[in-house]
N, C-alpha and C positions, 0 to 999 in steps of 0.2 A: 504494499500501500504505500501511496505517495501522500504526504501531508501538504495541503495547500499553502500557497503563500499569496499575498496579494496580487490581485488581478487573474487569476487561474480560474478557468472553467471547469466544471465537474465533468466526469466521463460521458455522462448522457449527452451533454451539450456539444462535446467535442465530436461525438459519433454523428450528432444531427449535422453538424456543420460540414464535416468531411463528406457524407453521403449526399448533402445538398450540392456542395460545390464541384464535386466530381460527378455529378448527374447519375448516382447510383439510386437515389430515392428522391422523391418529391419532399421538398421542406414541409414542415408542419404548417397547418393553416394559421393565418393571422389571428391571435387572440391575445387576451391579457396576460401579462405576467405579473407577478406578486413579490413583494419584499419583505421577508421574514427576518427575525432577529434571532441570534443564537448566542449562546454563553460559552461555546467550546473556545478553550484556551489557543492562543497562537500557536502554530505548530502542529496541533491535534487534529484539525479538519482534514478529513481525508478526501482525495479528488475521486476515488473509487465510488463514492456515494451515489447512487442514481436516484434515490427518492428521499424525502423528507423522514422516512422511517430509519434512516441510516443511524447507527450506533454513535457516529461522531458529530451529528448534526446539533443536538441540544437546544431545539427551539424553546423560546419563552412559552409558558404554560398559559393556555387560554383562560384560565381560572384567575388569573391575574388581571384580567380586563384587556389583555393583548389580543390583537387580531393582525394577520397578515395585511398589508396595504399594497394598493395597486401601484406598480412601479412606472407604467405610462412612459416608456422611454421614446426619444426621439428617433428618427430614422439615422441609420448609420452615417457618419460624415464622409466626404469624399476627401480622404486624406489617408496617408500610411504612416502610421497605423491608423486604420478606421476605428472610430469611438461611436458610442451612443450614450445618453444620459437621461435622468429623470427629468421630464418636462416640467412638472410641478412640485411644490412642497409636499412632503410625505410625513404624516404624523401618526405615531402609535401612541396609544392611551387616551385619556388619562387611566392610570393604572389603579386598580382597586385592591391590589396586594403587591408587595415588592417583588418583581420577577427576577431579580439576580442582575449580574453584570454583563452586558452586552458587549461582545467583542466584534461580532461579524453581521453583516446583513447578508442574506442567501436570497437570490433571485430564484423563482421556482414558478411552475405552471399551473398552480390551482390556489384559490382563495383559502382552502382549509384542507385538512386531512394529510395522513402521511403517505399516501399514494402520489403525492405531487412530485414531479420530476424536479431534480436540482439542476439549475443552469449555470450559475457563476456564484463566486463568494467575493463579498466586498468587505475588506478591512476597514473597521471604522477608524476615523481620524484620531479618536482617543475613546477609552471604554467608558461606558455610560452605565450607572447604578441608579435607576429611577426609584424613588420613594413612592408611597402611596399618595396619589393625587396628582403625580407628576406625568407629562408627556415628553415623548422624544421627537425631535422634528430633524428631518434632512432637507436643506434648502433645495430648490430647483437647480439642477445642472450638477449636483454635488455627487451623485451616484453614477459616475462615468464607467462604463464597460468597455474595455478595450486592453491595450498593454499598459500596465502600471497604473490602474484605477484606483481610486479611494472614495469611500463614502464618508461624508462629513456630517455626523450626528451630533 
């Protein structure tokens, strides 16, 4: 297994991209993607996780008032390396129980459930430990996916 570092895609996304680019399979249909929060320590998130059920994912618990939020990325930029980013502010919370320390944002393809496919990992610009009543926000343009991206929450 390979630990993820900032800016890497999960195995599922790598396979989808290669199959589409080399015309082996039609790309998935246009749909929403969502941003989850994870408490996994830096260096422990595994690139081989293909769903949110993965042992190294450690998503915030919904019992804390947490829910995945629509990522709503822009179209990929016409540059090399090409990037995309969140087009609007993203807000999680307010939390009804202390959810723990967020280390990562994880893009996935379903608003809830462990069957959601993992797409990419966003290392937060700094860890956040919200208290009861707090919310976390990512400003528009701060969750850029591409090479060396960072999510500022």
